[in-house]
Each structure stands twice: as structure tokens, then as C-alpha cells.
N, C-alpha and C positions, 0 to 999 in steps of 0.2 A: 619342417619336420614331417617325415612320411606318416601318413595316416592322420595328421592333425586336422580337426574340423576347420572349415573356412569361416571367417567372420569379417565383418566390416568394422572399421574404427568408429567409435561413437561420434555421432554428429547429428545435429537437427535435420529433420526431413527437408526436402526441397521446398515444400509448402511454407515451412517456417522461414527459410531464406527469402522467399519471395515476399512474405508478409513483412519481414524486416525492411526490405527495400522500399515497399510502399509506405510503411509507417514513417520511415526516416525521411522520405521525400515530403510527406505531409507535414511532419514536424518542422522540417527546415523551412518550408514555404509558409505555413499557416500558424505556427506556434512560436518558433524562435524569434521572429521579429517583435513580438510583444512581451517577451519574457522579462526584460529589464524593466519595462514600464509597470508590468504586473507587480514585480518585487518592490519597485520604488514607491508606487502608489498604494501597495497593500490591497489591491483590488482583485476580485474574482476573475480568473482568465476566461472571460466569456468567449473570446475568439477561439480558444482551444476547445471549449465545449461544443461550439457550433461546428468546428471542423471535424471533431471526433464523431459527433452525431451524424453529420453528413456522410461520413465514410463508414458508419456502423462500427466504430472502434471504441465507443464509450463504455460498452459493457459486453465484450465479446464472449464472456463466459456463459451467458444465458443460454439454456438449452434451446434447440431448434423448435421443439414442440410449443414453446412459449414465444416464438417469434425472434429468438436470438440467433447468433451465428453458431452457437454450439462449439466454440473454440476450446481446444484442450488447454491444460494448465501451462504447457510450454508456450503456446501461442499467446496466452494472456501475459505471460512474463515478457515476451518479446515486445508486445505493444507497450507495456509500462516502461520497460527499459529504454526504448527508443524515444518515448515522449520525455522521460526524465533526463535524457541526454541533453535536451535543450531547455527544459523547464520542469523542475521538480514539482512545483505547485500544480501544474497541469496534469502531471502523471497521477495525481491523487484522484482525478476524475474516474478513470477506469479502475484504479486500485481500490478505492473506497466503495464504488458501486459493487464490486465483488465482495468486499468485506461486509457491507451492510446486507446484501441479499443472499449470501451463501448460507446463512442459517435456514432460509426458506428452501433453498435447493437441497440441503442435507436433511431437513426434518419437517418441512411444511407440508400441509395437505395439498392435493391437486388444486382444490378450489382457491386456496390462498396463493399458490404459485401463479395461477392464471390471473388472479386479480392484480397482483403486484409485479410479477416478472414481465408481464406483457407490456405495460406502459414503460417499464425500464428499458426493455429491448427496443422499443420504438423511439427512445430518446425523449419521451414526454415527462420523465421523472428521474430523480436521482435518489440513491439510498445512502443512509448513514448507519453507524453501528454505535449503540449506547451501552457500554459496559462500565467504564470507569466512573468514579464519583469523587467528591472532595476528600473523603476518608477511605476510599477503596481504589487504590491504584494497582500496585503489584499484588496486593492482597484483594483480588477481585471478589473473593467470597465474603468480604466484609461489607458488601453493599447494603445500603439502608432503604433504597427505593422499594416501596411496597405495592403489591397488587392484591386487592381484596375482592373476593367473589361476591357479587350481589345479583342474584338471579341469573339471568343469561348474559351478564356483563361482568367486567372487571373494572375496578376503579384504581387508578395508578396515582401515587404521590411520591415525589422525590426529586432529586437533582442529579443530572449526569454531567460530568466535566470532561474537557478535552475532546469534544465531539467534532471530528473533522467534517467540514462542509455543512455544519449545522446552520440552519436558516436558509440555506440554498436547497438542500435536499427536501424532497416531498415526503419520503418515507423513512422511518427509523425503526431498526430492530432494537428493542429495549429489553434488557434483562432486569427482572424485578423479583423480590422475595415474596413467595406465596405461602411458605411455611417457615416461620422464624426458628422453629426447633430443629429442622433438618438442614437448613442452610445449603451448603454445597452438596450434601448427600440426598438430594431430592427436594430441596426447598426453594429452588430458584427456577423461574419459568421465563420463557421468551415470548414477546409480543410484537406485533407490528403496530406502530403508532403513526398516524398521519399528521403532517404539518398543520392541517386545518382543523384538527380535533380541538374541541373546546377545552381550555385549560393548558394548552401547550404554548410555551413562550421560550424566548432565547435571551441569553445574556449578551453583553457587549463583546465584540471580537477581542480575543487575546492579542496582546502586543508581543509578537514572537521574534526570535532571532532569525529564523528562516521560514521557508515555505509560506511567505507572507501573502501569497495570492490565494491560498486555501484557507477559508475562514474556519477558525476554531472557536467554538462558543460553548457555554453551558446550555443545557436543555432543561427547562423547568416543567415539571408535571404536577399540576395543581388540580386534584380531583378529576383527572382525565378518565372519562367513562368510555370504554370501548367494548364492542361485542366479544363474547367469549370465543367466537369463531376466529378471532384474530390471534389467538394463541398459536405459537409455532411448536408443533409437536404436542406431546402430552404434558399435563401439569407436572412440574418438578424435574423436567428434562432440560431446562434452559441452560444450566451451568455446563452440562456435558456437551450440549450443542455449541455453546460459546467456545469451549476449549477445542473441540473438533474443528471449528471454523478457523481458529488461530493456527492450528497445525497446517492448514492449507494456505492461509493468507499471509503468514510470516514470510512466505516465499515471494509474495508480491513486493514486500518491503525490501527483500534482498535484491529483487529486480530493479527497484527504484534506486537503491544504493549503487548497483552496478552501472546503471545509466548515468547517474550523476558523476561517478568516477570516470566513466568513458568520456563524457563531455569535457571534464577538466583535463584529462590526459591529452585529448585531441587538441585542445586549445594550447596547452603548454608546449606540445610538440611543434606546432606551427610557429609559436612565438620564438622559441630558442633557435629555430632555423633562420629567422629573419633578424633577430636582435644581434647586433655586433658590438663586441667589446674587445679591446686589445688587438684590433685589426682582423678579427675573424668571428664567425657566428658563435654565439654562446654554446650552441649545441655541439660544437667541435671539442669542447673541453671534456676530459674524461670524467670529472666529477659530476658534471651534468648528465652525461651519458649513463653513468651508474644510477643516478636518481631515476631517470626515465625507464631504465631496465627494471628496476625494483617496482616502480609504479605499474608497469605493464604486467610483470609477473604476478603481483598481488591481485590485480584486476582479473587476469585470466583464471587464476585459482578460484576467485570468488564467483566468476561467471560459471565455471564448470560445476561447482558445488550447487549453485542455484539451479542450473538446468537439471542436474541429477535429482535434486529435491523436487523439482517440478514434475519429473517423470514419475517419482514416487507418489506425488499428489494425484496425478492422473490415474494411477493404478490403485491408489489408496493402500499402499503397502503398510505392513505392520511397523516398520521402522520410520514412518513418516514424521512422527513427533520429534525424533532426534534430528532427522535431516532438515526439517523446517526450521528448527531452532538454530542448527549449525549454519545453515545458509544465511539466515538473517544476521546472525552474530558475526560471521566471518566477512560477509559482504559489507556490512555497515562499518565495521572496524577498518576494513580496507578503504572504503570510500572516504572516511575521515582522514586517513593517512595520505591518500592520493591527492585529495583536494588541498590539504595543507601543503604538500610538496609542490603542487601546481602554483599556489600563491608564492611560495619561496622562489620558484623558477622565474617568475615574472618580476621578482624584486619589489621595488617600491610601487610599480604599476599594479602588481597583483593585489596590493592593499587598498586600491581605489575602486570605486564603483564604475569607473570607466571601462573596466574589464570584467568579464563574467566569472572569473574563478573565485573571487571573494564571495559572490552570491552562492556559488556551488559549494564552497566550504561551509557557509552558514546553513545551507539546505541539508548538507550531509549529516550534520550533527543529530538531527531529529531521528534519523534512521537507527541510531544507537539507543534510542529511548522508547519510541512508541511501539505498540503491539508487543510490549514486554521489554524492559531494559535488557541490555546485554548481560548484566549480572544475573537476571532471572533466566535468560536463555542458557547460561552455563549451568544453572541448577537443573533446568529441564533436561539438558543433554546428559548430565551426570546421572539423573534418575532413569534415563532411557538409553543407556549405552547399548549399542548393537551387540 
């Protein structure tokens, strides 16, 4: 049309494409060979951590001023997506490092950032995020963990549940009640707790359906005395920081879901091209082709929404809360559908542990649950309609 402004179709920058190529090569060579054993043994994916640290991909979100790569939100998404494509448990290394440390990035003092983000960037430590409790899941404001001021210190007591990488991580962002009367309206504060602090201990690993290589434990805080300087932001701002953090990090769960789904689709495509029945490849049957088309369509829709949300995260747009929830919800629902269909396409083989799609199906389920169930995501979206 005459006089119309020129524009480019939306696509990631060339740097993101190059990053994807390098992460995929690393994941295929250094992470994928151990994925089945990590799942079977329920062991931490040390090989993945070593490979990610060696390539500075374990916490790419850390700003350059603290020794990090200073990667944007979309680059972080690409890293998590490509690792999740071969091993969901391993993708929780970069994802939870961001989840645990983002409160510092958003609200921490410069001194606190230097103390904790610098070793994270060097690969000398990992970070976890402690919000949920036995009686405070979707209702995070119902937490009971207390932090009481005593001079120039706070004393923490309580139990945190469902803590990803607990026991492996060195640092923990802990939300605790500092004013029981105010609760979510200024009564919850955020702190950095170290694994070696006296009074910190961990429960037994949860016996989970999926992501078995990522330890999930309770964190016990028994009269844990920490310096007041370890508070993240001002007293009473912890709940707001926690919610702001989730606006950004729900997108990393969407990325994990997209990666899992891509891995399942890739494997199913290859299988139906090789598997023959009735004298021809299974992939030649129209019913199978329709399944693959639907899987690919849902996956691409989820990816595009995830990338759009990542762009909003980078800009900190006003509609980020809606887009973060929408991306996480759509991508995780799609991943569950796609991995289930991948198992179906492999038939009886898909139901066995000799093939990776059953692991991918089990791993996909948690993406519909953690960082807010998809029912909660729909509530968040409804309250924040653009």
C-alpha cells in the first residue's frame, strides 16, 4: 500500500539464533546422553551443571556488572528451552537460578547483589526460591514462617515446601512474615539465607512423577539468625517482590514447557517416519499426519506467546502480569497435550522407559502446577485483562 511504513516480521535477533545453535549443540553432546540415567536414578544432573557452567549458561540473566552475561529475557528463554528439549531436570538449573536470584536483581541493595550474584555468575553457587509452605501453596499469603527482629539481626523459624534444588543450592531467597497484622499488605519480607547458616536443614527428597533429577525438598529454618543486611529491599516489601519475580519467571516455565514439547515432537516425527505398519511408514497415514500437524501448531503458538512475553519481561511492560501467566498456562497445557500425543504415536513403545517420550510426558505435568497452577494463572489473567 502506498505510503505504508516499512516493517520487519517479528523474529528473534540473529544473536538469539546463534545462541540457540550453540546451546542445542551443547545439550545434545553433554546433557542428552545422561538424561535417561538422571531420570532412572533420580540423581542430580551434575554433568549438565558442569557443562552449563563451563559455557557460562547456568545463570545467563546475571547483569554484567556482577560478572554475568547480562543476557536479555529472550536469551534466557532460549537457553532453558534448548536444555529442556533433551532434559527437563537439567533445564531447572538456569531456570531456578533466575527464580532464586531475581528478587535480588529487582529489589536488592548493591552490596547484597555483589555478595551473592557474583559467585552465582562464576558458577560457584546456585540459588533457590522459598515461597511455598505446607499450608501456603496457591495462597502464598498464608505463610507462617516468621522473621523476628533482634537488634541488628533477624531470627527465622518455619518450614518451606516444594523447594526446587534444595540441598544443592547454596543460597535461598526466603519469604517470611515480619508483621502478622499486615500480612500481604506490607507484612512479608524477603531474605537471603545461606545453606551453611546454623539452623538450616533439609527434608528427604520428594518422590516425584517427573523432573526426578531436580531435587525437591523441604527447607527447615530453626532459629536461623542472619544479619539484617541480608534483607532484600525494605521490610514489608517481600510479598510484592515475590509477585513481581513470578511475573518474570513464569515465562521461564513456559520456555521449559516449550522445550519439553519440542523434544517430544522431534522424537515422534522421527519414529513415525521409520516405523512401518501395513507395508508403509506410519507417518504416511492421514490420521497420524493430522496429529503431528496439531502438535506442531500448538507448539508454535505456545512458543510465539512465550517469546512475546519474554519481550515484555525485558521491557517490564505494564501488561507483563497477563502475558507471563498466559504464556505459562498455554505452553504447559500444550506441552501436556503434545507429550501425551507423542506417547500415543509410539504406541506400546511410547509407554516404556526404553523411549524418551514417556519421561517427557511425566516431566511436562509439573509445568501445569508449579509457579502457580494453571487454575491460578487463569485467575491472574482474568484480573489483568489487557
